[in-house]
C-alpha positions as CSV (number, residue, x, y, z in Angstrom):
1,M,-55.3,76.9,-42.7
2,S,-57.8,77.4,-40.2
3,Q,-61.5,78.2,-41.3
4,A,-62.0,82.3,-40.3
5,R,-64.9,82.3,-38.0
6,P,-68.4,84.1,-39.5
7,V,-68.9,87.6,-39.1
8,T,-72.2,88.4,-40.8
9,P,-74.1,91.3,-39.1
10,V,-77.0,90.4,-36.8
11,R,-80.0,91.9,-36.7
12,S,-80.9,94.1,-33.9
13,G,-84.3,92.5,-33.6
14,A,-83.1,88.8,-33.3
15,V,-81.1,90.4,-30.3
16,A,-83.0,89.1,-26.7
17,R,-81.1,90.4,-23.9
18,Y,-78.0,93.1,-24.1
19,A,-75.1,92.6,-21.4
20,A,-74.5,96.1,-21.1
21,E,-75.6,99.5,-22.9
22,T,-73.3,102.6,-23.6
23,D,-73.1,105.5,-25.7
24,V,-69.8,104.8,-27.6
25,L,-68.3,101.1,-27.8
26,I,-64.7,100.8,-28.7
27,V,-63.4,97.5,-29.9
28,G,-59.7,97.1,-29.2
29,F,-57.5,98.7,-26.7
30,G,-54.3,99.5,-28.2
31,C,-52.9,103.0,-28.7
32,A,-56.3,104.0,-31.4
33,G,-58.7,102.4,-28.5
34,A,-57.0,104.5,-26.0
35,A,-57.3,107.8,-27.9
36,A,-60.8,107.3,-28.8
37,A,-61.8,106.1,-25.2
38,F,-60.3,109.2,-23.7
39,E,-61.7,111.8,-26.4
40,A,-65.4,110.3,-26.1
41,A,-65.2,109.9,-22.3
42,S,-64.0,113.2,-22.1
43,A,-66.8,114.8,-24.2
44,G,-69.5,113.3,-21.8
45,A,-70.4,110.0,-23.4
46,D,-70.6,106.6,-21.9
47,V,-67.8,104.7,-23.1
48,L,-67.2,101.1,-22.6
49,V,-64.1,99.4,-24.1
50,L,-64.2,95.6,-25.2
51,E,-60.6,93.9,-25.3
52,R,-60.1,90.5,-26.5
53,A,-56.8,90.1,-24.5
54,G,-56.5,89.6,-20.8
55,G,-55.8,93.8,-20.6
56,P,-55.1,96.6,-22.7
57,G,-51.8,97.2,-24.8
58,G,-52.0,95.1,-27.9
59,S,-49.2,95.5,-30.3
60,S,-49.0,99.2,-29.4
61,A,-47.5,98.2,-26.2
62,L,-45.1,95.6,-27.6
63,S,-43.7,98.7,-30.2
64,G,-40.6,100.8,-29.9
65,G,-42.9,103.7,-28.7
66,E,-41.5,106.1,-31.2
67,L,-44.3,108.7,-32.1
68,Y,-43.9,110.7,-35.5
69,L,-44.2,114.2,-34.7
70,G,-43.2,117.5,-36.1
71,G,-44.1,121.1,-37.5
72,G,-41.8,122.7,-34.3
73,T,-42.4,121.0,-31.2
74,E,-41.0,121.8,-28.0
75,V,-38.3,119.1,-28.2
76,Q,-37.5,120.1,-31.8
77,K,-36.8,123.6,-30.7
78,A,-34.8,122.8,-27.9
79,C,-32.3,120.6,-30.0
80,G,-32.1,123.5,-32.4
81,F,-34.4,122.5,-35.4
82,E,-36.7,124.7,-37.1
83,D,-39.8,123.0,-38.7
84,G,-43.2,123.2,-40.2
85,P,-46.2,121.5,-41.3
86,D,-45.1,122.1,-44.9
87,E,-41.7,120.3,-44.3
88,M,-43.3,117.9,-42.2
89,F,-45.9,117.0,-45.2
90,G,-43.0,117.2,-47.7
91,Y,-41.2,114.1,-46.1
92,L,-43.7,112.0,-45.3
93,Q,-46.0,112.3,-48.4
94,A,-42.5,111.1,-50.2
95,A,-41.6,108.8,-47.6
96,L,-45.3,107.1,-47.4
97,G,-45.6,107.2,-50.8
98,P,-46.7,107.0,-53.5
99,H,-50.4,107.3,-53.0
100,T,-50.5,108.4,-49.5
101,D,-54.0,110.0,-48.2
102,D,-53.2,113.2,-48.7
103,E,-56.4,114.9,-47.0
104,K,-55.5,113.0,-43.7
105,L,-51.5,113.3,-44.2
106,R,-51.8,117.5,-44.5
107,L,-54.2,117.4,-41.5
108,Y,-52.0,115.3,-39.4
109,C,-49.1,117.6,-40.1
110,E,-50.8,120.6,-39.4
111,E,-52.1,119.4,-36.0
112,S,-48.9,117.7,-35.1
113,V,-47.6,120.4,-32.3
114,A,-51.0,120.6,-30.6
115,H,-51.0,116.4,-31.0
116,F,-47.4,116.3,-29.1
117,Q,-49.1,118.8,-26.8
118,W,-51.8,116.1,-26.4
119,F,-49.3,113.6,-25.0
120,V,-47.7,115.8,-22.9
121,D,-50.7,116.6,-21.3
122,R,-51.5,113.0,-20.8
123,G,-48.3,112.5,-19.0
124,L,-45.3,111.6,-21.4
125,T,-42.1,113.6,-21.0
126,F,-39.6,113.8,-23.6
127,E,-35.8,114.5,-23.1
128,P,-34.9,117.6,-25.1
129,T,-31.7,115.6,-26.8
130,L,-31.3,114.2,-29.9
131,W,-30.0,110.6,-31.1
132,D,-27.8,111.8,-34.0
133,A,-27.3,108.5,-36.1
134,P,-29.5,105.9,-38.0
135,T,-30.9,103.3,-35.6
136,W,-33.9,101.1,-35.3
137,M,-34.3,102.3,-31.7
138,P,-31.6,104.3,-29.6
139,T,-30.2,103.0,-26.6
140,T,-30.3,105.9,-24.7
141,R,-33.3,108.5,-23.3
142,D,-32.9,110.7,-25.9
143,G,-36.3,112.3,-27.2
144,L,-35.5,112.8,-30.7
145,M,-34.1,110.8,-33.4
146,W,-34.0,110.9,-37.3
147,L,-36.1,108.8,-39.5
148,G,-34.3,109.4,-42.7
149,E,-35.4,113.2,-43.1
150,N,-31.8,114.1,-43.5
151,A,-31.2,111.1,-46.2
152,W,-31.3,111.6,-50.3
153,P,-33.9,112.1,-52.1
154,Y,-35.7,113.4,-49.0
155,N,-33.3,116.0,-47.7
156,E,-33.8,117.8,-51.4
157,I,-38.1,117.5,-51.0
158,A,-38.0,119.1,-47.6
159,R,-35.9,120.9,-45.2
160,P,-34.4,118.1,-42.9
161,A,-35.7,118.3,-39.5
162,P,-35.7,115.0,-37.1
163,R,-39.1,114.4,-35.8
164,G,-38.8,110.6,-34.3
165,H,-40.2,111.8,-30.6
166,R,-39.3,109.1,-28.1
167,C,-40.6,109.1,-24.3
168,A,-38.5,109.5,-21.5
169,T,-37.3,105.6,-21.4
170,E,-34.9,103.5,-22.7
171,A,-34.7,101.4,-26.0
172,F,-38.4,100.1,-26.3
173,G,-41.2,102.6,-25.1
174,G,-44.3,101.4,-26.6
175,W,-45.2,100.1,-22.9
176,L,-45.1,103.6,-21.3
177,V,-46.9,105.3,-24.3
178,M,-49.9,102.6,-23.5
179,E,-49.7,103.1,-19.8
180,K,-50.2,106.8,-20.0
181,L,-53.3,106.7,-22.4
182,V,-54.7,103.7,-20.4
183,T,-54.8,105.7,-17.4
184,A,-56.1,108.8,-19.0
185,A,-58.8,106.7,-20.6
186,G,-59.7,105.3,-17.2
187,A,-59.5,108.7,-15.3
188,A,-61.9,110.3,-17.9
189,G,-64.6,107.4,-17.1
190,A,-64.0,104.4,-19.9
191,V,-64.9,101.5,-18.4
192,T,-63.2,98.1,-19.9
193,H,-64.4,94.3,-20.4
194,A,-61.2,92.2,-20.7
195,D,-61.4,88.7,-22.2
196,T,-64.1,89.8,-24.5
197,L,-63.7,88.6,-28.3
198,V,-66.0,90.6,-30.6
199,T,-67.7,88.5,-33.3
200,A,-69.8,90.8,-35.3
201,L,-71.6,94.0,-35.6
202,I,-75.3,94.4,-34.8
203,V,-77.5,96.5,-36.9
204,D,-81.1,98.3,-36.7
205,D,-83.8,98.2,-39.5
206,D,-82.0,100.9,-41.0
207,D,-78.6,99.3,-41.1
208,R,-77.1,101.6,-38.9
209,V,-74.5,99.8,-36.4
210,V,-76.1,100.1,-32.7
211,G,-73.8,97.0,-31.3
212,V,-71.8,94.2,-31.1
213,T,-72.1,90.2,-30.0
214,A,-69.3,89.1,-28.5
215,R,-68.1,86.1,-26.4
216,R,-66.8,86.0,-23.0
217,H,-65.6,83.2,-20.9
218,G,-67.4,80.8,-23.1
219,E,-70.6,82.9,-22.8
220,D,-72.4,84.4,-26.0
221,L,-73.1,88.2,-25.6
222,A,-74.6,91.3,-27.2
223,Y,-73.3,95.0,-26.5
224,R,-75.5,98.0,-27.5
225,A,-74.1,101.4,-28.4
226,R,-76.5,104.2,-28.6
227,K,-74.4,106.8,-30.3
228,G,-71.6,104.6,-32.4
229,V,-69.1,101.9,-32.5
230,V,-65.5,102.6,-33.0
231,L,-63.2,99.4,-34.4
232,T,-59.6,99.8,-33.2
233,T,-58.6,95.9,-33.6
234,G,-55.6,96.4,-35.5
235,G,-54.2,94.8,-38.7
236,F,-54.4,91.2,-40.3
237,A,-50.7,90.3,-40.0
238,D,-51.9,87.3,-37.8
239,N,-54.6,86.1,-40.3
240,E,-53.2,83.8,-42.9
241,E,-56.0,83.6,-45.1
242,M,-56.3,87.6,-45.4
243,L,-52.7,87.5,-46.3
244,A,-53.0,85.1,-48.7
245,D,-55.9,87.2,-50.6
246,H,-54.2,90.6,-50.1
247,A,-50.8,90.8,-48.8
248,P,-49.1,87.5,-49.5
249,Q,-45.6,88.8,-49.7
250,L,-45.6,88.9,-46.0
251,L,-46.3,84.9,-45.9
252,A,-42.9,84.3,-45.9
253,H,-41.5,86.5,-42.9
254,G,-42.0,87.1,-39.4
255,R,-44.7,89.3,-38.0
256,V,-44.6,92.4,-35.8
257,S,-47.6,92.0,-33.6
258,D,-49.0,90.9,-30.6
259,G,-50.6,87.5,-32.3
260,L,-53.9,89.2,-32.4
261,D,-53.7,91.2,-35.2
262,D,-56.1,88.8,-37.1
263,G,-58.4,91.3,-39.2
264,S,-61.3,90.5,-37.3
265,G,-62.7,94.5,-37.2
266,I,-62.0,94.7,-40.9
267,R,-63.8,91.6,-41.8
268,M,-66.9,92.4,-39.9
269,A,-67.1,96.0,-41.6
270,A,-66.3,94.6,-44.9
271,A,-69.5,92.1,-44.5
272,L,-71.6,95.2,-43.7
273,G,-70.5,96.5,-47.2
274,A,-67.6,98.8,-46.1
275,A,-64.7,99.5,-48.5
276,T,-61.2,98.8,-47.9
277,R,-58.0,100.6,-49.2
278,R,-54.3,99.6,-49.5
279,M,-54.8,96.2,-48.3
280,G,-51.6,95.0,-50.3
281,V,-49.5,97.0,-48.6
282,V,-47.1,95.8,-45.9
283,E,-44.1,97.3,-44.2
284,L,-41.0,95.1,-43.6
285,A,-38.0,95.5,-41.4
286,L,-35.0,93.5,-42.4
287,T,-32.8,92.8,-39.2
288,V,-30.1,94.8,-40.5
289,L,-28.1,97.2,-38.1
290,P,-28.4,100.6,-39.3
291,G,-25.3,101.7,-37.5
292,L,-23.2,98.8,-39.2
293,A,-24.9,99.5,-42.8
294,V,-24.0,103.2,-43.2
295,R,-20.3,102.3,-42.3
296,G,-20.3,99.7,-45.5
297,V,-22.5,98.5,-48.0
298,V,-25.6,96.7,-48.4
299,V,-25.9,94.4,-51.1
300,N,-28.3,92.0,-52.6
301,A,-27.4,88.2,-53.7
302,H,-25.4,89.1,-56.7
303,G,-23.2,91.8,-54.9
304,Q,-25.0,94.8,-55.9
305,R,-25.9,97.9,-53.9
306,F,-29.7,99.0,-54.3
307,V,-30.3,102.1,-52.0
308,N,-28.3,104.7,-50.1
309,E,-27.7,102.8,-46.5
310,D,-28.5,105.6,-44.6
311,V,-31.9,106.2,-45.6
312,Y,-34.5,104.8,-43.0
313,P,-33.8,101.4,-42.3
314,G,-37.6,100.4,-43.1
315,L,-37.3,102.0,-46.5
316,L,-34.1,100.1,-47.0
317,S,-35.7,96.9,-45.8
318,T,-38.7,97.1,-48.1
319,A,-36.6,98.0,-51.3
320,A,-34.5,94.5,-50.3
321,V,-37.2,92.2,-49.3
322,L,-39.8,93.5,-52.3
323,T,-37.3,94.1,-55.2
324,Q,-34.1,92.6,-54.8
325,P,-32.8,89.0,-54.8
326,A,-32.1,87.5,-51.4
327,P,-29.9,86.7,-49.2
328,Y,-28.8,90.5,-48.5
329,W,-25.5,90.9,-46.8
330,V,-24.1,94.0,-45.0
331,I,-20.6,94.1,-46.1
332,V,-18.1,96.4,-43.4
333,D,-14.4,96.4,-42.8
334,E,-12.8,96.1,-39.4
335,E,-13.0,100.1,-38.7
336,G,-16.4,100.2,-39.4
337,Y,-17.3,97.3,-37.4
338,E,-15.2,98.6,-34.2
339,S,-16.2,102.1,-34.6
340,V,-20.0,100.9,-33.5
341,P,-19.8,100.8,-29.5
342,E,-20.6,97.4,-28.4
343,R,-23.9,98.1,-26.7
344,E,-25.0,99.3,-30.2
345,R,-24.1,96.7,-31.9
346,W,-27.4,94.6,-30.6
347,G,-25.1,91.3,-30.5
348,V,-24.7,91.3,-34.2
349,V,-21.4,89.7,-35.3
350,P,-20.3,88.6,-38.9
351,R,-20.8,85.5,-40.5
352,F,-18.0,85.6,-42.7
353,V,-14.8,87.3,-42.3
354,S,-12.0,87.2,-45.6
355,E,-8.8,89.2,-46.0
356,T,-9.9,89.8,-49.8
357,L,-13.3,90.8,-51.4
358,G,-12.5,87.9,-53.8
359,E,-12.4,85.5,-51.2
360,L,-15.7,87.0,-49.3
361,E,-17.5,86.8,-52.4
362,G,-16.7,83.4,-52.7
363,E,-17.9,82.3,-49.2
364,L,-21.3,84.2,-50.3
365,G,-21.9,82.5,-53.6
366,M,-21.7,85.4,-55.4
367,P,-20.8,85.7,-59.2
368,Q,-16.9,86.1,-59.3
369,G,-16.0,89.7,-59.4
370,A,-19.1,91.4,-58.3
371,L,-18.5,92.3,-54.9
372,E,-15.0,93.6,-55.6
373,S,-16.6,95.6,-58.8
374,T,-19.1,97.2,-56.3
375,V,-16.7,97.8,-53.5
376,G,-14.1,99.2,-56.0
377,A,-16.7,101.6,-57.4
378,Y,-17.8,102.6,-54.0
379,N,-14.1,103.1,-52.8
380,T,-13.2,105.0,-55.7
381,Y,-16.0,107.6,-55.0
382,A,-15.7,107.2,-51.3
383,A,-12.2,108.6,-51.4
384,R,-13.7,111.7,-53.1
385,G,-16.6,111.9,-50.4
386,Q,-19.1,111.1,-53.1
387,D,-21.4,108.5,-54.1
388,P,-22.9,109.2,-57.2
389,Y,-24.9,106.1,-57.4
390,F,-27.1,106.8,-54.3
391,H,-26.2,109.7,-52.5
392,K,-25.1,108.7,-49.2
393,D,-24.2,111.6,-47.3
394,A,-20.9,112.2,-47.1
395,R,-20.7,111.7,-43.0
396,W,-20.4,108.0,-43.9
397,L,-18.2,107.7,-46.9
398,R,-15.0,106.2,-46.3
399,P,-13.0,103.5,-48.6
400,L,-13.2,100.0,-47.2
401,K,-10.2,98.2,-46.7
402,G,-9.5,94.8,-45.5
403,P,-10.3,92.5,-43.7
404,F,-13.7,92.6,-44.9
405,A,-17.2,91.1,-43.0
406,A,-20.2,90.0,-43.9
407,V,-23.0,90.3,-41.6
408,D,-26.1,88.0,-42.2
409,P,-29.6,89.5,-41.1
410,R,-31.1,86.0,-41.3
411,A,-28.9,85.4,-38.1
412,G,-31.2,88.2,-36.3
413,F,-30.1,90.6,-33.3
414,R,-28.5,89.7,-30.3
415,Q,-27.7,86.2,-32.0
416,G,-25.0,86.0,-34.8
417,G,-23.9,83.0,-36.1
418,R,-26.0,80.4,-38.1
419,P,-28.7,81.8,-40.4
420,G,-32.5,81.5,-39.7
421,A,-35.2,80.8,-42.0
422,G,-36.6,83.2,-44.6
423,A,-34.8,86.5,-45.5
424,G,-34.5,87.9,-41.8
425,A,-37.4,90.0,-42.1
426,A,-40.8,90.7,-40.2
427,G,-43.4,92.9,-40.9
428,F,-47.4,93.9,-40.6
429,T,-49.8,95.5,-42.9
430,L,-51.0,99.1,-43.5
431,G,-54.2,98.5,-45.3
432,G,-57.4,98.8,-43.5
433,L,-61.1,100.3,-43.7
434,R,-61.7,103.5,-45.9
435,T,-62.7,106.0,-43.3
436,T,-63.3,110.0,-43.3
437,V,-60.5,112.2,-41.6
438,D,-63.4,111.7,-38.3
439,G,-63.1,108.4,-38.4
440,A,-66.5,107.3,-40.0
441,V,-66.3,104.0,-42.1
442,L,-67.3,104.1,-46.0
443,D,-69.1,101.8,-47.8
444,V,-67.9,100.6,-51.5
445,S,-70.3,103.5,-52.9
446,G,-68.5,106.1,-50.8
447,A,-71.6,106.4,-48.2
448,V,-70.8,106.6,-44.5
449,L,-71.7,103.5,-42.8
450,A,-74.2,104.7,-39.9
451,G,-72.9,104.4,-36.1
452,L,-69.8,102.5,-37.5
453,F,-66.0,104.2,-37.1
454,A,-62.4,103.0,-37.4
455,A,-58.8,104.1,-36.4
456,G,-55.7,103.1,-36.3
457,R,-54.4,99.5,-38.4
458,A,-57.9,98.5,-39.0
459,A,-58.6,101.6,-40.9
460,S,-56.5,103.0,-43.6
461,G,-54.9,106.0,-42.4
462,I,-52.0,108.6,-43.6
463,H,-49.9,105.7,-45.7
464,G,-49.6,105.2,-49.2
465,E,-47.3,102.5,-50.3
466,G,-44.5,103.1,-47.7
467,Y,-43.9,103.7,-43.8
468,V,-41.7,105.3,-41.1
469,S,-41.3,104.7,-37.6
470,G,-43.9,106.4,-35.2
471,T,-46.4,107.0,-38.0
472,S,-48.3,103.9,-36.5
473,L,-49.0,105.2,-32.9
474,G,-48.9,108.7,-34.3
475,D,-51.6,108.0,-37.0
476,G,-53.5,105.6,-34.6
477,T,-53.8,108.4,-31.8
478,F,-54.4,111.3,-33.9
479,F,-57.2,109.7,-35.8
480,G,-58.6,107.8,-32.8
481,R,-59.1,110.8,-30.9
482,R,-61.1,112.0,-33.8
483,A,-63.4,109.3,-34.2
484,G,-64.0,108.8,-30.2
485,A,-64.8,112.3,-30.6
486,A,-67.0,112.1,-33.7
487,A,-68.7,108.9,-32.3
488,A,-69.5,110.7,-28.8
489,A,-70.8,113.7,-30.8
490,E,-73.4,111.7,-33.0
491,G,-76.9,113.5,-32.9
492,R,-79.1,111.0,-32.3
493,T,-79.6,108.8,-29.5
494,H,-81.3,105.6,-30.6
495,P,-83.9,104.0,-28.4
496,S,-83.7,100.0,-27.8
497,S,-84.2,97.6,-30.4
498,G,-85.2,93.8,-30.0
499,G,-83.4,93.2,-26.6
500,S,-82.9,94.7,-23.0
501,A,-80.1,95.2,-21.0
502,S,-79.4,93.1,-18.2
């Protein structure tokens, strides 16, 4: 395991020269950084974005592109759904919980319609159509999708309405979201220095953050921020040491990132006394195809069901990997498998096929009679349109009949065949720096660290111990906007200390 680089704060008096000075300095150019840059520049501040990679995008550009928005957006209305902030808050508080940040979550829900319009104003378009089935990612340009709002128990907590907003592109759309946001930030006046790795925060004699040190093309540099520094450096899924300390459950699984989510921003702020929140919380995505799962049953290594299969697949995944014995299997019959259009199967094929459940459980190494008992009970109630154990919606209930197939999540998508390593899951971290609703970073005593802001996965946002797709891009951009605006509005402009600009 490699030794993490030092992140000890640097005193401004030790800085001989600054490579550049600006009002607001943003570290990281994913969705949160782009939103912060746009708002700060639009407020009239000089903005400089430092990005360690060769260009903007980060993990945001590789994401599915879903934006969790609601409360009554134009897309929701066009698809015939009524929604409001209270219903949105009720679902998210349950699905992202327990222990959501209710102050942030309430604000996010109340201003969600305005945030949707902000995306539209940046040039994103959304088709007024609905993808009406469980999936990780629609294969169409539909602008709206369900993300578990209509599954038990959430449909009893709040009136269901789909809130997964997707810009007008097929499949993954994170690249398009970032394309529009990067263009908007540049048009507003933000300047970018790529290939620039920030290494530490610079503080003055009052412990106010006034800049950063960095390394660019082999040269050590310093950058000064007259108003504030905004950390939007992402989470720490790619830092093995931090995972071992805070979220070891992710060590055995794949990572959903661009490979640069090393927790650097969190570590730099923590070295200054910043508080963190929910550092042990992770999101996990099991390579289970939702369209197959709802047409059958998902079972653990003992052949037992443990969740309603129509729930948001990330919640199913987390329930499996964190609470159930592996391996996990999707048990489906021929009718269920064939009813999923080939394009929507993502190349998934069964690993085992048997005429009887007894034969199948033998292939899977399950206790004798376990799978027969599980599917037998499921079929008895499914014939009545009921699922008293887990309350799967009647739309998906149907007795399963042979031949039966077992799909192995370890085989991945578009592969099939032999199982891979681990449980077939990948994930990312959700915890980060503790911040106010305006992105100001707090220290361990609850006081604001002057001049320092954070947003995106570098910060702890609306999440408690759960996750729903679209809440990363949604939360990151919403609170990134607020952090950028707050940094630009900092009342004092601080004179140069200990160095001059080149």
